[in-house]
C-alpha positions in Angstrom: 2.5 15.3 -33.8 0.8 15.6 -37.2 3.8 14.6 -39.1 4.4 11.5 -37.7 0.6 10.9 -37.5 0.2 11.3 -41.0 3.0 8.8 -41.6 1.5 6.1 -39.5 -2.1 6.8 -40.7 -0.8 6.8 -44.4 1.3 3.9 -44.2 -1.4 1.8 -42.6 -4.0 2.8 -45.6 -1.4 2.2 -47.9 -0.5 -1.3 -46.2 -4.6 -2.1 -46.6 -3.7 -2.8 -50.5 -1.0 -4.7 -49.6 -2.5 -7.8 -48.1 -1.6 -11.3 -49.3 2.3 -9.9 -51.1 5.7 -10.3 -49.4 6.2 -6.2 -49.0 3.8 -5.8 -46.4 5.6 -6.5 -43.2 9.2 -4.7 -44.5 6.3 -1.6 -45.1 5.1 -1.3 -41.9 8.5 -1.6 -40.5 9.4 1.2 -42.9 6.5 3.2 -42.2 7.0 3.3 -37.7 10.4 3.3 -38.4 9.9 7.4 -40.2 7.2 8.0 -37.9 10.1 7.6 -34.9 12.8 9.7 -36.9 9.7 12.8 -37.6 9.1 12.3 -33.5 12.5 12.4 -32.9 13.7 15.6 -34.9 10.3 17.0 -33.0 9.1 18.7 -36.3 5.7 19.4 -37.1 2.8 21.1 -37.4 0.5 21.4 -34.2 -3.8 20.8 -35.0 -6.0 22.8 -33.5 -7.0 20.8 -30.6 -3.6 19.3 -30.1 -0.2 20.3 -28.4 2.9 18.3 -28.3 5.6 18.8 -25.2 8.8 17.1 -24.7 7.5 14.7 -22.2 4.6 13.9 -24.3 7.0 13.4 -27.5 9.3 11.0 -25.6 6.7 8.4 -24.3 6.0 9.0 -28.1 8.8 7.9 -29.1 9.2 5.0 -27.0 5.6 4.2 -28.1 6.8 4.1 -31.8 9.7 1.5 -31.1 7.3 -0.9 -29.2 5.0 -0.8 -32.1 8.2 -1.5 -34.3 8.8 -4.6 -31.8 4.8 -5.4 -32.0 5.8 -5.7 -35.9 8.4 -7.6 -35.9 7.0 -10.1 -33.8 3.7 -10.1 -36.0 2.9 -12.5 -38.6 -0.6 -11.9 -39.0 -1.5 -8.9 -42.0 -4.6 -7.5 -40.3 -3.3 -7.2 -37.0 -0.3 -5.4 -38.8 -1.9 -3.0 -40.2 -4.2 -2.3 -37.4 -0.9 -2.1 -35.1 -0.5 1.5 -37.8 -4.1 2.6 -37.3 -3.0 1.6 -33.0 0.0 4.4 -33.4 -2.1 6.8 -35.3 -5.0 7.1 -33.5 -2.3 6.9 -29.9 -0.5 10.2 -30.9 -3.7 12.1 -31.5 -5.1 10.9 -28.1 -1.6 11.8 -26.5 -1.5 14.9 -27.9 -5.0 15.6 -27.3 -5.4 19.4 -25.4 -9.5 20.1 -25.8 -12.6 17.8 -24.4 -13.3 17.7 -28.2 -10.1 16.3 -29.7 -9.9 13.8 -26.4 -13.5 12.3 -26.7 -12.4 12.0 -30.6 -9.1 10.1 -30.1 -10.1 8.0 -27.3 -13.1 6.5 -29.5 -10.7 5.8 -32.0 -8.3 4.1 -30.3 -11.2 2.5 -28.5 -12.9 1.4 -31.5 -9.5 -0.4 -33.4 -8.8 -2.1 -29.9 -12.9 -4.0 -30.8 -11.6 -4.6 -33.9 -8.5 -5.9 -33.3 -9.9 -8.7 -30.8 -12.8 -9.5 -34.0 -10.2 -11.4 -35.5 -11.5 -14.6 -33.8 -10.1 -18.1 -34.7 -11.3 -20.2 -31.5 -14.4 -20.3 -29.2 -11.9 -18.9 -26.3 -11.2 -15.9 -28.9 -14.8 -15.3 -29.1 -15.7 -15.3 -25.6 -12.7 -12.7 -25.0 -13.9 -10.0 -27.8 -17.9 -10.1 -26.6 -16.5 -8.8 -23.2 -14.2 -6.5 -24.6 -16.9 -5.4 -26.8 -19.3 -5.2 -23.5 -16.6 -3.4 -21.3 -16.1 -0.6 -24.7 -19.8 0.0 -25.0 -20.4 0.4 -21.4 -16.7 3.1 -21.8 -18.0 4.9 -24.5 -21.6 5.4 -22.9 -20.1 6.5 -19.7 -18.1 8.6 -21.8 -20.9 10.5 -23.6 -22.8 10.7 -21.0 -20.4 12.3 -18.7 -19.4 15.1 -22.2 -23.7 16.2 -21.8 -23.6 16.6 -18.4 -20.3 19.1 -18.6 -21.7 20.5 -21.6 -24.7 21.3 -19.9 -22.8 22.6 -16.7 -21.3 25.6 -19.4 -18.1 23.4 -20.2 -16.8 24.2 -23.6 -16.1 21.1 -25.8 -12.9 23.3 -27.5 -11.2 23.9 -24.9 -9.2 22.4 -21.6 -11.2 21.2 -18.9 -12.2 23.8 -16.3 -10.4 24.1 -13.7 -13.4 25.8 -11.7 -16.4 23.5 -12.6 -19.7 23.9 -11.4 -22.0 20.9 -9.8 -22.9 19.5 -13.4 -19.6 20.3 -14.9 -17.9 18.2 -11.8 -20.7 15.7 -12.3 -19.1 15.1 -15.9 -16.0 15.2 -15.3 -16.4 12.2 -12.4 -19.0 9.7 -15.0 -15.8 11.0 -18.3 -13.7 9.3 -14.9 -15.4 6.3 -14.9 -15.3 5.9 -18.8 -11.2 6.1 -18.2 -11.3 3.6 -15.1 -12.9 1.1 -17.5 -9.6 1.0 -20.3 -7.3 1.4 -17.2 -9.5 -1.9 -15.7 -9.5 -0.2 -12.3 -11.9 -2.0 -9.7 -14.5 -2.5 -10.3 -14.5 -2.0 -13.6 -12.0 -4.7 -14.3 -13.7 -7.6 -14.3 -14.0 -7.8 -18.6 -9.8 -7.3 -18.6 -9.1 -10.4 -16.9 -11.1 -12.8 -18.7 -10.4 -10.7 -22.1 -6.5 -10.6 -22.2 -6.5 -14.1 -21.0 -9.0 -15.6 -23.9 -7.5 -13.0 -26.8 -4.9 -14.2 -28.7 -1.9 -13.2 -26.6 -0.3 -10.5 -29.4 -3.6 -8.5 -29.0 -3.6 -8.9 -24.8 -0.1 -7.4 -25.5 -1.6 -4.7 -27.3 -4.5 -3.9 -24.9 -2.6 -4.4 -22.0 0.6 -3.1 -22.5 0.4 0.1 -25.2 -3.5 0.4 -25.1 -3.4 1.3 -21.0 -0.4 3.1 -20.7 -1.4 5.5 -23.6 -4.5 6.3 -22.3 -3.0 6.3 -18.4 -0.3 9.1 -20.0 -3.3 11.1 -22.0 -6.0 10.9 -19.0 -3.4 12.2 -16.4 -2.4 15.2 -18.5 -5.7 16.3 -19.5 -7.6 15.4 -16.3 -5.2 15.9 -13.0 -5.1 20.1 -13.6 -9.0 19.6 -12.5 -8.1 17.1 -10.1 -6.1 18.8 -8.4 -7.9 21.9 -7.8 -10.5 19.3 -5.6 -8.1 17.2 -4.0 -9.5 16.9 -0.7 -12.8 15.3 -3.1 -11.0 13.4 -5.8 -7.8 11.9 -3.7 -9.3 10.1 -1.3 -11.9 8.6 -4.0 -8.5 7.4 -6.0 -6.4 6.7 -3.1 -9.6 4.0 -2.1 -9.4 3.0 -6.0 -5.8 2.5 -6.3 -5.1 0.1 -3.3 -8.5 -1.8 -4.2 -7.2 -2.4 -7.5 -3.6 -3.3 -6.4 -4.6 -5.7 -3.7 -7.3 -7.8 -5.4 -5.3 -7.3 -8.4 -2.3 -9.2 -6.9 -4.1 -11.4 -4.6 -6.2 -13.3 -7.9 -3.1 -14.0 -9.6 -1.8 -15.9 -7.1 -2.8 -19.5 -8.2 -3.9 -19.4 -11.5 -2.5 -22.7 -14.1 -2.7 -20.2 -17.3 0.2 -18.1 -17.3 -2.0 -15.5 -20.0 -4.2 -15.7 -16.5 -1.2 -14.6 -14.1 -0.2 -12.0 -16.5 -4.0 -10.6 -16.8 -4.5 -10.3 -13.1 -1.4 -8.8 -12.8 -2.4 -6.1 -15.6 -5.0 -5.0 -12.8 -2.2 -4.3 -10.3 0.0 -2.3 -12.6 -2.9 -0.3 -13.7 -3.6 0.7 -9.3 0.4 2.2 -9.6 -0.1 3.6 -12.2 -3.5 5.2 -10.8 -0.9 6.3 -7.9 0.2 9.3 -10.0 -2.9 10.6 -9.8 -3.1 10.4 -5.9 0.3 12.0 -5.7 -1.1 15.2 -7.6 0.6 17.5 -4.8 3.8 16.3 -5.1 6.3 17.6 -7.8 7.0 14.4 -9.0 3.8 13.0 -10.1 4.1 14.6 -13.8 7.7 11.9 -14.0 6.0 9.7 -12.1 3.1 9.2 -14.6 5.7 9.1 -17.3 8.3 6.5 -15.7 6.1 4.0 -14.8 4.1 4.2 -18.3 7.3 3.6 -19.7 7.9 0.9 -17.6 5.0 -0.8 -17.7 4.7 -0.4 -22.0 7.9 -2.5 -22.1 7.5 -5.2 -20.0 3.9 -5.8 -20.1 4.2 -5.4 -24.0 7.8 -8.0 -23.9 5.6 -10.7 -21.3 2.5 -11.2 -23.1 4.7 -11.2 -26.7 6.5 -14.2 -25.0 3.7 -15.9 -24.0 2.6 -15.4 -27.7 5.5 -16.9 -29.0 5.3 -20.0 -26.7 1.3 -21.0 -27.7 2.1 -20.2 -31.1 5.3 -22.3 -31.5 5.8 -24.1 -28.8 2.3 -25.2 -27.7 2.9 -23.7 -24.1 0.3 -22.1 -22.6 0.3 -23.0 -18.1 2.5 -23.4 -15.5 3.2 -27.0 -16.4 3.9 -26.7 -20.0 6.5 -24.2 -19.3 8.1 -26.7 -17.0 11.5 -26.7 -17.7 11.6 -24.6 -20.5 14.7 -23.1 -20.3 16.6 -26.2 -21.1 14.9 -25.9 -24.4 15.2 -22.5 -25.2 17.7 -20.7 -23.3 17.5 -17.3 -24.9 13.9 -16.9 -24.7 13.4 -18.2 -20.9 16.2 -15.7 -20.0 14.6 -12.6 -21.6 10.6 -13.8 -20.4 12.9 -14.6 -16.8 14.4 -10.1 -16.9 11.1 -9.2 -18.2 9.1 -11.1 -15.0 11.4 -9.7 -13.0 11.3 -6.0 -13.8 7.1 -6.3 -13.4 8.0 -7.7 -10.0 10.0 -4.7 -9.2 13.4 -6.3 -9.1 16.4 -3.6 -9.2 18.2 -2.3 -11.9 14.7 -2.6 -14.1 12.8 -0.5 -15.5 10.2 -1.8 -13.2 11.8 -1.2 -10.1 12.4 2.7 -10.9 8.7 2.9 -12.3 7.2 2.3 -8.8 10.2 3.7 -6.6 9.3 7.1 -8.8 5.4 6.5 -8.4 6.3 5.7 -4.5 8.6 8.4 -4.2 6.0 11.2 -4.8 3.3 10.2 -3.0 5.4 9.7 0.0 6.2 13.4 -1.2 3.0 14.5 -1.6 1.9 13.3 2.6 0.3 10.1 1.9 3.8 7.9 3.0 1.0 4.8 4.2 0.0 4.7 0.7 3.4 4.2 -0.2 3.7 1.3 2.2 1.0 -0.6 1.2 1.5 -0.1 -2.1 5.6 -1.9 -1.7 3.7 -4.5 0.6 1.6 -5.2 -2.8 4.7 -5.5 -4.5 6.5 -7.7 -2.4 3.1 -9.9 -2.6 3.7 -9.8 -6.6 6.9 -11.0 -6.3 5.7 -14.4 -5.4 3.2 -15.6 -8.3 6.2 -14.4 -10.5 9.4 -16.3 -8.9 7.1 -19.6 -9.1 6.7 -18.9 -13.1 10.6 -18.5 -13.1 10.9 -21.3 -10.8 9.0 -23.6 -13.2 11.0 -22.7 -16.4 14.5 -23.5 -14.7 14.0 -25.6 -11.9 11.5 -28.3 -12.4 12.2 -30.9 -14.9 11.1 -30.9 -18.3 8.6 -33.1 -19.3 8.2 -32.5 -22.9 10.3 -31.8 -25.8 8.3 -29.7 -28.7 10.8 -28.1 -31.0 9.7 -24.8 -32.5 7.5 -25.1 -35.3 9.2 -22.4 -37.6 11.8 -20.0 -37.3 10.9 -17.4 -34.1 14.5 -14.8 -35.1 12.2 -12.3 -35.7 10.2 -12.5 -32.5 13.3 -13.1 -30.6 14.5 -9.8 -32.8 12.0 -7.7 -31.1 12.0 -9.4 -27.5 15.8 -8.0 -27.9 14.4 -4.0 -28.2 11.9 -4.5 -25.7 14.4 -5.9 -23.4 17.2 -3.1 -24.3 14.2 -0.6 -23.1 13.7 -2.7 -20.1 17.3 -2.4 -19.0 18.3 1.2 -20.7 15.2 3.0 -18.5 15.7 1.0 -15.3 19.6 2.0 -15.2 19.5 5.4 -17.3 16.7 7.2 -15.0 18.3 10.9 -15.5 16.5 10.9 -19.1 13.0 11.1 -17.9 13.8 13.6 -14.9 16.2 15.4 -17.5 12.7 16.2 -20.2 
């Protein structure tokens, strides 16, 4: 809502002047906490083209809590400022109700994401940034092309998507979905993500794969599914095919990776396939719960996993399966929290990832597509293999190196406690989501 957006945007602007001071991090934490409080109170003024319902407000509270953990974790001043702007643009995108508001909010989030990965220190990060830039340019091109066809067919920019589209409007909506599939890393628009997530800084990959993807998924569901539901005979087979291809390819490509970031990158692609199942299950009354719950689970566990990897890379010089062998003997707390988040990604019970997948699978079955849920369940079982292999390396392989953290990691550990609390809470108290 506008009060929380104003806080985040205002704090983001002021934080630029606070660079190279000792107050920047505390200032950003204060801004995120105030925005969280404003969203929790549910008070604010709605802008034209934007609307806030209780489901979106719940997800915004989760988003601000996760971004609070990001600020705790992060030391880079520019990244901290960008986290504030990512929060502001994400809130606008989540509350978008018209085509124009969605278009502007989506592009603002995309632009900030591109700027984020432009913070380059190594050749690898430069490669990841270039691929992100190309994918962003393609996504923007498809989005504006889709909007052009939509308007040419008679669609109005200042209203929600029409539920009785003409031929040109339908073509425009289809092309706009291609732009969104780039951001959601849906096959065959996934190629850039695997390299970008694995090459850029791990904390930036956490923002891109954990935060931005979840926000786009929830926002796209709310603005596109009313129209898709009316033409399910055409949209459902296409979405089923894309969802199965995405989760299957992502899981198979995650197998046998040497770099942990590559494994998490392909795992992220597979989870995009699970998220797309909520779009498949539009006939089910649980579809809205499904997208909300899997997005909440995903934003906690995916963000946490990449942030742990960021800590391992910066403070212990760990980036591969070989490097992380026996790490539990070196930092038992961080290893334990990483393991629980990996178990959540795998879908182990009593963790958010399990219930996120369970609700989506149930919605798919309820919509009459039980065989799609079966394929998704088999894919989830496949993913247990590579997560378990990483846990084996952490706990059961012999440690061959004794690196000591280069400096204190108290705030990254505290950030992990916040994210793990979310993973555990939403794994056990699922009634909070269903009670919305």
